[in-house]
N, C-alpha and C positions, 0 to 999 in steps of 0.2 A: 504494500500500500504506500503510495507516495505521500509526501508531506502536505501537498495541496489538498488531496482528497481527505486526509485525516483532519486537517484544519477545517475543511468544509463540513465534515460530519459533526465535529465538535461544535462548530458555530450553529449548525442546524439544530442540534440537540439543545443547546443553551437557549436559542431563540424560541423553540417550541416549549421548553420548560417554562421560560419566562412568560410566554403568552398564556399558557394554561394557568399559571399562578395568578397572573393579573385578572384573568377571567373569573377564577374562583373567588378572589378577594373582592372584585366588583360585585359579584353575586351576593356575598355576605353583607357588604356595606350598603348595597343599593336596595336592600329589602325595605319595603314600606311598612312591614309589620302587619300586612293585610291578609296573610295566608290563612287557610281554614283553621289551623291550630290556634292562631292568635285571635281570630274572631270568636272562637269558642271560649278562650280564656277571658276575653273582654266581656263576653256575655255572662260569665259566671261570677264576675267580680261584684257587681252591684245588684244584689237581690233584695227585694223588699222583704220586710219582716213577714213571715207566714201568718196567715189568718189563724187566730187563736193563740198566738205566742206572746201577746202583749204582756201578760202577767204569768208567764210560765214559771215553773220551778225546775231548777237544774238537777242533774243526776245526783248531786249531794244535798239536795233539799234547800238550796239557796233561792229565795224568791226574787224574781225580776221586778225591779222598780222602774217603770218607764221614765220617771223624772230624774233618776239618779244614774243614768247611763253615760258612758264615755264614748266619744266619737272614735271611729277606727283609726283615723290619722293621728290621734293622740296616744295610741298604745302600740305603735309600730306594727299594725295589723299587716299580715302578709298572707298571700293566697296559696300557701304551701306549708307543710310542717317545718318545725325547727329541728334540724338534725344535729346541731352543735351545742345544744343547751347543757348546762352543768348537771342536769338531773340524771344523765346516763340513759335516758329514754328518748324515743322519737316523740317530741312534744307537739301535740296537735289538739285542736278543740275537743275531739272525741274523748280524750283522756284528761280533760280539764274539769275542775270542780264547778265551773260556772256554765258549762254547756247544757243546753236544753235540746235534746234530740228532736228532729222534725216529726218523727212518728208518734210523739207524745201529745200533739196538739188536738184540740177538739174539732178542728175544721174537717167536715165530712167531704168537702169538695176539693181538697188539696190532694193532688195525685203525686206531687213531688215531695217526698219525705226526706230527701237528702239535704234540704235547707233547714237548719235549726235556728236557734236563737241563743243569746248569751245573757246571763244575769248581770253582766257588768258592761257589755259593749252593745252599742245600738246597731240595728239593721239585721238582715238575714245573715246567718253564719253557716259555713260548710264545716263538716266534721274534720276535714283534712286541713283546715286553715290553722293559724297560730297568731297570738299577740303576746305582748310583754306582760300581760296580767296572768298568763298561764300558771295554774297551780294544779299539781297532780291530784287525781281522785284518790280517796283513801284506799289503801291496799296496793297501790301501784309500786311502792317502794319494796314490797315483799316479793314482787315478781322477779324472775330470772332476767337480769339486765341484758345478757347476751341475746336472749330470745326477743326481748323488747326492741332491740336494735335491728332485728331482722337477720341475725347471724345464722348461717347454715351449719356452723361447726358445733360439735358436741363438746361439752366441758368435761 
């Protein structure tokens, strides 16, 4: 192989690699966030309080006071669990003292039981969400922490 054809092959390889990298980067940066997965996420973020949840009682017996609630933006509310908390557990609304599950409400016309409420935070709450007010339900501390983290290994 001559030096000219070797240099041409290297140049073609570098040019092609650079073009592919630039295309991939432009695809990532140029996204408007309007894909189907983002539309679904945006749709699940702001849910109204389910009918019958105004004065619900949490899984730990804490009564919801509609006048004493905190706004989501004031409690670092996030639309996914907290995997890095100090508790050693995946922290989510479903295992929080303040959570009122959606299937506990009196509403007979509500077909969506995935939206619950909170005795401390305003609005509709999903069981997989999290906020800074999270407190574990009684008995969570006694559970095997490795299994609570989703570990597949045996101790």
